[in-house]
N, C-alpha and C positions, 0 to 999 in steps of 0.2 A: 292152682292158687299159690302154692309155695313158690313155684317158678316165677310167677308174676311179681311176688313180693321181693324175691331175690333179685330179679331183673331191675325193679324200681330202686332197690337199695344200691345196686351196682352203678346204675345211672347217676344216682344222687352222689355217690362216692366219687365218681369220675368228675362230675361238675365241681364238687367241693375241692377235689385235688387240683383241678385246673385253676380254680379261683385262688386256692392257697398258693400255687406256684406264681400266679400273676401278682398276688399281694406281696409275696416274698421278693419278687423282682422289683416291684414298685417301691417296697420298703428300702431295699438296697440303694435304689436310685435316689430316694429322698435323703437317706443318710449321706450319700455322696454329695448331693447338692447342698445339704446343710453345712458340710465342711467347706464347700466352695463359697457359699454366702458368708460364712464366718471369716474365711480368708479375705474375701472382698471387703468385708466390714473392717477388718484389721488394717487392710491396705488403705481404706479411706480415712480411718482414724489417724494413721501415720501421715497421710496427705494433708489432713486438716491441721495437724500439729506443725507440719512444715510450712503451710501457708500462713499460719499464725506467727511463726517465727519470722517469716519473710516480711509480714506486715509490721511486726514489732521493729525489725531492722529499719524499715522505711520510716517509721515514726521517729525512731532514734536519730536517723540521719536528718530528718526535718528539724527536730529539736536542736541537734548539734549545730546546724547552720545558724540557729538563733544566737549563737555566741559570737557572730561576726560583729565588728564595730557598728555603732549606731548609724553612721552615714552609709554603711554597706548593707544595712539590714533592710533590704527591699524585697517585695514579693516578685521575684524574678522568674524566669522560665524554669529554673531548677526547682524552686519551691512548687511551682504549678505542676511540674512533672511528677514530683514526689507525692503531691496530693492525688494526682491521677492514678499513680501506681497503687496508693493505699486504697482508693475506691475500687480498682480492679481486683485487688487481693480480697477485699471484703466480699465482692460479688462471687469470687472463686470459692471462698469459705462457705458462703451461703449455699452455693450450688452443690458442693460436696456434702454439706450437712443434710441437705434435702435428700440427696441420693442415699446417704447413710441411714436416714430415717426409713426410707423405703426398704433398705436391706434389713433393718431391724424388724420391720413389720413382716417381711417375707420370711425371715428366719423363724419368727413366732408362728407363722402359718404352717411352715414345714414341720415345726415341732408338734403342732396340733395334729397334722396329717400323720406324722410318725406315730403318735400315740394312738390315733384311730386305727391305723393299719396294723399296729402291733396287737391291739385288742381283737381286731377282726381276724388276724392270723391265728391268734390263740384260740378264738372261738371256732374257726374253721378246723383247726387241728383236733380240738376236743370233739366237735361234731363228727369229724371223719373217723376218729377212733371209736366213738360210740356206734356209728353205723357199721364199721368193720366188725365190731364185737357182736352187734345184732345179726350180721350176716353169718357169723361163725356159729351161732346157736343152732342146735339140732333138736331141741325140745327135751333132751334127756338130762340137761343140767338142772340142778335144783335152784331155781331163781324165785325169790320172793316177789309176789305181785302186789304192788302197793297202789296201783291205779288201774282203772278199767281201760280197755282199748278205746282210743279216741278221746280220752279225758285229759291228755297233756295240753298245757297252754300253747297256742300257736298264734302269736300276735302278728306274724308276717305271712303273707302269701308267697307262693313260689317266685312269682315275678318280682315282687318287692324285695325279697331276699337277695336275688341276684343283682338287682338294680342298685341297691345300697352299696354293695361292694364295688360294682363297676363305677358308680359315681365317685367313690373315694379314690379309686385308681385313676380316674380321669382328672379329678382335682389335683392329685399328686403329679400327674403328667404335666398339667398346665402350670403348676407351681415350679416344677423343674425347668420348664421352658422359660418361665419368668426369671429363674435364677441364671440361666444361660444368657438371656437378654441383658440382665443386670451386669454380668461379668463383662460382656462386650461393651456395655455403656461405660463401665468404670475404666476399662482400658482406654477407650476413646477420649473420655473426659480427662483422664490423667495426661494423655498425650497432648490434647488441645490446650489444657491449662498450662502445661509446661512450656509449650511453644509460645503462647501469648505472654506468659510471665517473663520468659527469656527475652522476648522481643521488647517488652516494656523496660526491662532492666538495661538492655543495650541502649535504648533511647535515653534513659535517665543518665547513664554513664557518658553517653555522647554529649548530652546537654551540659553535664558537669565539666567535661573536658573542654568544651567550647567556652564555658564560663571562665575556666582557669586561663585559657588563652587570652580572653578579653581582659581579665584582671592583670595578667602579665604585661600585655601591651600597654594598658593604662598606666601601670607602675613604671614601665620603661619611659613612657612619655613624660610622666611626672618627674622622674629622676633627671631626665634631660633638662626639663624646665627649671628644676631646682639648681642644677649645676650652672645653667645660664644665669639664673638669678644670683647665685653666689658671685659669679664673675662681674655682673652688673654692680653688685654691692661693693666689690673690691675696687672696681673702676671709679665708682662714685666716691668711695672713701678717699681714694688717691686724689681725686679732683678737689674734695673738701680740704684735704691736707694742704694742697697747693694754694687754695684760696686763703686758708688760715695763715700760711707763710707769707702770702702777699699782703694780707692785712697787718701782720706783725712788722713787715718791712715799711709800711706806710706810717706806722705808729710813731717811730722815732723822728722822722722828718716833720710830722705834724707837731709833735711836742717842741721840736727845735724852733719852728716858725712861731708857735705860740709864745715860747720863751723870749725870742728876739723881739716880737711885737710888744710883749708886756714890759720887757726891759727898756725899750725905747720910749714908752709912753707912761711909765709908772711915775716918774718924777721929772719929766721934761719941762723946762720953763715954758710959759705960755707963748712967748714970742718965737720959740723954736718949734711949737706944735703946728707944723705945716704938713700938708698932704704932698709929700715929696716923692721922689722916685723910689726910695726905700719902702715907704708906706705902700705904694702901688705894687712893688715887687712882692712884699710880704703878703699883702691881701690876695694878689693873684695866685701866688704859690699855695696859700692856705686853701683858697677856693678850689684849685685844681686837685690838691691832695684830698680835700673833703669829698669832692665829687667821686674820686676813685674809690675812696673808702665806702661811700654809700653804695656804689655799684657792686663792689666786692661783698658788702654785707647782704645785698639782695641775692647775689649768687650763692652766698653761704646759706642763707635761709632756704633758698630753693633746693639746693643740693641736700640740705639736712632733711627737708620734707620728703624729697625723693628717696633718700636712704631709709627713712622711717617706713615709707610705703613698700619699698623693696624688702625690708626686714619682715614686715607684716605678711607680705605675699610668700616669702620664704618659709615663714612659720606655718602658714596654712598648707603650703605644699609639703612640708615635712610631716605634718599631721595626716594629710591625705595619703601620702606615700606610705606612712606607717600603717594606716588602716587598710590600704590595698594589700600590703604584705601579710597582715594578720588575716584578712579575708581569704587570701590565696592559701595560706597554711590551713585554715579551717576547711576550705573546699577540697584541698588536696587530701586531708585526713578523711573527709566525707567520701571522697572517691575511693580511697583505700579500704574503707569499711566494707565495701561490697565488690572490690576488684576481683576477688577470687570466688565469688558466689556462683552457685549453680542452682537451678530450681529444685533438683532432687536431693540437695544436701540438707540434712537435718540441722546442721550448725554452720552458719556462714563463717568463712575464714577471713582474716584481715592481714594479708601479707604486707611486708614492707617492700614497696616497689617504687621505682622512679617513673614519674609521669613523662 
């Protein structure tokens, strides 16, 4: 009978020792995966922070372009690309936050499993020590008997006892596999987001550079038109000066004709008031001079109106050209705000560079 009890004790001790070893190995794995998940979570926290900074940069660039002059303040392809970039970054932040929440839940699950395994390990060690002590007894020790044989509480059957531990070990195994899958997912997500974000930034910069080229071409065209306009104004002004000079030259002859006519007819005797050749000559000359003056006056009015229109056009061109230059400077600064940016940088740099 004693051999049967000792054999049963030894078998139970072997089972307990085997389970204790399995629990210990599982606990070490859980602790390792907890560190892994914590590292992945810190990695995602950093990734979220970088994505938020990138989103803030895009918002700042969008707002900065709002300082362009009113006539240049249009919803162009650059603004649309910046809006698209912001939407992409918001989706990236949402995806990383979702994955981060999964990591948080997984870490809590591993914590609970760790606590359960530690308690189970402690219980197994205690039970193993008690069984080893029971096996070492030979009946000669003075042991106080405080309960009858078979009177100890036994809430679990043998099969349940082993299954509970095996279940904890299996749950830990699955949680560790989940941790490995999460790590692979984080690496892939970070790579994919970086690639997509980098591609989007290249598109934004490309669109901005195209816009700068368009603005530069438009400014060059306006500058040429303005210079041509200045030449037209100069030519028209010279023509106006010539007309004014011509009018001045006609003024004295007309006054002379009027003086002569007035002198001859102011106190001329009635019998001498005849329509003679002098009268005809004075009338003809006055008529010819007056006709030339009227024609020159029409030309003077026309050239003055033309100069007024040319000056107005030049004024508009000057304002438009000034706005184009301001818009170019704003877009150039907007380009430089992210010219040295990389998706994995926590702080974008703004180098001084020549486009």
